MARBA-922243 format. One line per field, with one value per residue: residue in one letter; x negated, y, z of N, C-alpha, C in turn; residue number from 0. Coordinates in steps of 0.1 Angstrom, whole numbers, plus 2048, in hexadecimal, padded with zeros to 3 digits. Last residue first. Layout:
MARBA-922243
res [a / ...]
n.x [X / ...]
n.y [Y / ...]
n.z [Z / ...]
ca.x [X / ...]
ca.y [Y / ...]
ca.z [Z / ...]
c.x [X / ...]
c.y [Y / ...]
c.z [Z / ...]
n [NUM / ...]
This chain:
MARBA-922243
res [r / a / a / t / a / t / l / a / t / a / p / d / q / e / t / t / a / g / a / g / f / g / a / i / a / i / m / k / t / r / e / n / p / l / h / n / p / h / h / f / v / l / i / t / e / d / p / t / p / h / f / f / m / g / h / g / g / d / e / a / w / l / p / e / p / d / h / d / w / p / g / e / i / t / e / n / r / s / r / a / l / g / m]
n.x [E39 / E39 / E1F / E21 / E13 / E0F / E0C / DFA / DF4 / DD9 / DCF / DE5 / DEB / DE3 / DC1 / DB8 / DA6 / D9C / DB0 / DBD / DD5 / DDE / DE3 / DF1 / DFD / DF3 / DF8 / DEB / DF0 / DD8 / DC3 / DBC / DAD / D97 / D92 / D95 / DB5 / DC0 / DC2 / DD4 / DE0 / DE9 / E00 / E0D / E29 / E35 / E41 / E41 / E2E / E11 / DF3 / DD1 / DC0 / DA3 / D93 / D97 / D8A / D83 / D84 / D87 / D94 / D89 / D6B / D5D / D51 / D56 / D3C / D3B / D2C / D27 / D3C / D47 / D62 / D68 / D69 / D52 / D4F / D64 / D63 / D6A / D72 / D6F / D76]
n.y [87D / 898 / 8B0 / 8D2 / 8EE / 90F / 92E / 949 / 959 / 959 / 963 / 979 / 977 / 977 / 974 / 97B / 97B / 987 / 97B / 963 / 971 / 986 / 975 / 957 / 949 / 92A / 90E / 8F0 / 8D2 / 8C7 / 8B3 / 8A6 / 88F / 89C / 8BC / 8D6 / 8E2 / 8E1 / 8DC / 8F1 / 906 / 925 / 92F / 949 / 954 / 957 / 93E / 92C / 91C / 911 / 909 / 900 / 8EF / 8E7 / 8D4 / 8E2 / 8FA / 914 / 935 / 944 / 943 / 94F / 963 / 97C / 97B / 95E / 952 / 949 / 932 / 92D / 90E / 8F6 / 8FA / 91C / 938 / 945 / 947 / 938 / 940 / 934 / 93B / 92A / 925]
n.z [4B0 / 499 / 498 / 49A / 48A / 48E / 47E / 48E / 4A2 / 4A5 / 48D / 47E / 45B / 441 / 437 / 415 / 3F6 / 3DE / 3C9 / 3CE / 3E4 / 3F5 / 413 / 420 / 43F / 44C / 460 / 46E / 47E / 497 / 4AB / 4C2 / 4C8 / 4AF / 4A4 / 498 / 4A4 / 483 / 460 / 448 / 42E / 423 / 40B / 3F8 / 3E3 / 3CB / 3C4 / 3E3 / 3EF / 3E6 / 3F8 / 3FE / 418 / 42D / 446 / 467 / 47F / 495 / 485 / 46F / 451 / 43B / 441 / 42B / 411 / 3FC / 3E7 / 3C5 / 3AF / 38B / 38A / 383 / 381 / 376 / 377 / 379 / 395 / 3AC / 3CE / 3EF / 410 / 430 / 451]
ca.x [E33 / E41 / E26 / E1E / E1D / E0A / E15 / DFB / E02 / DE1 / DCE / DDB / DEF / DED / DCD / DB7 / DB0 / D9A / DA7 / DB7 / DCF / DD4 / DE6 / DE5 / E00 / DF1 / DFB / DEB / DF1 / DE5 / DC6 / DC3 / DBB / DA1 / D8E / D8F / DA7 / DB9 / DC4 / DC9 / DE3 / DDD / DFE / E02 / E23 / E2F / E36 / E48 / E3C / E1A / DFF / DDB / DC5 / DAF / D96 / D93 / D94 / D81 / D85 / D7A / D97 / D98 / D73 / D64 / D49 / D5B / D44 / D39 / D36 / D23 / D37 / D38 / D5D / D66 / D76 / D56 / D4D / D5B / D69 / D61 / D77 / D6C / D79]
ca.y [870 / 890 / 8A4 / 8C6 / 8E3 / 903 / 923 / 93F / 959 / 955 / 954 / 978 / 975 / 981 / 96E / 97D / 975 / 98C / 987 / 965 / 965 / 989 / 980 / 95E / 950 / 939 / 915 / 8FF / 8D9 / 8CB / 8B9 / 8B3 / 88D / 892 / 8B2 / 8CB / 8E3 / 8E9 / 8D7 / 8EA / 8FB / 91C / 92B / 93F / 951 / 963 / 944 / 934 / 918 / 91D / 906 / 90B / 8F0 / 8EE / 8D6 / 8D8 / 8F4 / 906 / 92C / 945 / 93E / 950 / 957 / 979 / 97E / 96B / 950 / 953 / 935 / 92F / 91B / 8F7 / 8F3 / 90E / 930 / 942 / 953 / 936 / 942 / 936 / 93A / 934 / 920]
ca.z [4B2 / 4A3 / 492 / 4A1 / 48A / 491 / 481 / 483 / 49E / 4B1 / 490 / 488 / 469 / 445 / 43E / 424 / 3FF / 3EC / 3C9 / 3C1 / 3DF / 3EA / 40B / 41A / 432 / 44C / 454 / 46F / 472 / 493 / 49E / 4C3 / 4C3 / 4B3 / 4AE / 490 / 4A3 / 48D / 46D / 44C / 438 / 426 / 419 / 3F9 / 3F0 / 3D1 / 3BB / 3D9 / 3F1 / 3E2 / 3F1 / 3FC / 40B / 429 / 437 / 45D / 477 / 492 / 491 / 476 / 45E / 43C / 441 / 437 / 41D / 402 / 3F3 / 3CF / 3B9 / 398 / 390 / 383 / 38C / 373 / 379 / 36C / 38C / 3A0 / 3C1 / 3E5 / 403 / 427 / 444]
c.x [E3C / E3A / E2D / E26 / E19 / E15 / E0C / E04 / E04 / DF0 / DD7 / DDB / DE3 / DF1 / DD6 / DC3 / DAD / DA4 / DA6 / DAE / DCA / DCD / DDB / DE9 / DF3 / DF5 / DFA / DEE / DF3 / DE5 / DD4 / DC6 / DC3 / DA2 / D99 / D8A / DA2 / DBE / DBB / DCB / DD6 / DE1 / DF1 / E00 / E18 / E28 / E2F / E3D / E46 / E28 / E08 / DE8 / DCF / DB3 / DA3 / D98 / D8E / D8D / D83 / D79 / D89 / D9C / D82 / D6B / D50 / D53 / D49 / D42 / D31 / D2E / D2F / D33 / D4E / D60 / D74 / D63 / D53 / D5A / D5F / D68 / D6C / D73 / D78]
c.y [866 / 882 / 89D / 8BA / 8D8 / 8F8 / 916 / 933 / 94F / 954 / 950 / 969 / 975 / 981 / 97A / 976 / 978 / 987 / 98D / 971 / 967 / 97C / 982 / 969 / 957 / 93E / 924 / 905 / 8E8 / 8D2 / 8BB / 8B9 / 89A / 892 / 8A9 / 8C0 / 8D6 / 8E4 / 8DF / 8E4 / 8F3 / 913 / 922 / 93C / 947 / 960 / 950 / 93A / 920 / 919 / 912 / 904 / 8FB / 8ED / 8DC / 8DC / 8EB / 901 / 91D / 93B / 93D / 94C / 959 / 96B / 97B / 96E / 95E / 951 / 940 / 934 / 923 / 904 / 8F4 / 907 / 921 / 939 / 951 / 942 / 93F / 937 / 93D / 931 / 92C]
c.z [4B8 / 4A4 / 49D / 49C / 491 / 492 / 483 / 487 / 493 / 4AD / 49C / 48B / 471 / 453 / 442 / 42B / 40E / 3F6 / 3D7 / 3C0 / 3D1 / 3E5 / 401 / 412 / 42E / 43F / 455 / 461 / 475 / 486 / 49C / 4B6 / 4C2 / 4C2 / 4B1 / 49A / 49B / 49B / 477 / 45A / 43B / 431 / 419 / 408 / 3EF / 3DF / 3C1 / 3D0 / 3E8 / 3E4 / 3EF / 3F5 / 40A / 41B / 434 / 44F / 46C / 48A / 48C / 482 / 465 / 44A / 441 / 436 / 42A / 40E / 3F8 / 3DB / 3C2 / 3A2 / 386 / 389 / 38E / 380 / 374 / 36C / 37E / 398 / 3B6 / 3D7 / 3F9 / 41A / 43A]
n [82 / 81 / 80 / 79 / 78 / 77 / 76 / 75 / 74 / 73 / 72 / 71 / 70 / 69 / 68 / 67 / 66 / 65 / 64 / 63 / 62 / 61 / 60 / 59 / 58 / 57 / 56 / 55 / 54 / 53 / 52 / 51 / 50 / 49 / 48 / 47 / 46 / 45 / 44 / 43 / 42 / 41 / 40 / 39 / 38 / 37 / 36 / 35 / 34 / 33 / 32 / 31 / 30 / 29 / 28 / 27 / 26 / 25 / 24 / 23 / 22 / 21 / 20 / 19 / 18 / 17 / 16 / 15 / 14 / 13 / 12 / 11 / 10 / 9 / 8 / 7 / 6 / 5 / 4 / 3 / 2 / 1 / 0]
């Protein structure tokens, strides 16, 4: 999962893709949220295969300027929904 940034901060772009992915493994559509003003979390589903999809949350460092994951993918939080 990559990250692209608009050079002029509009939806029309032009857009530049960060050279390194935020998540290089299998995963589905992601979104960012901010549990506090100083924290950014990337949440997405992993793996991207039914029925094994689970919520994955990864802390992001440097949001807005060269974002990177703060965690090794092996230690990222995985949530399992109650069934």
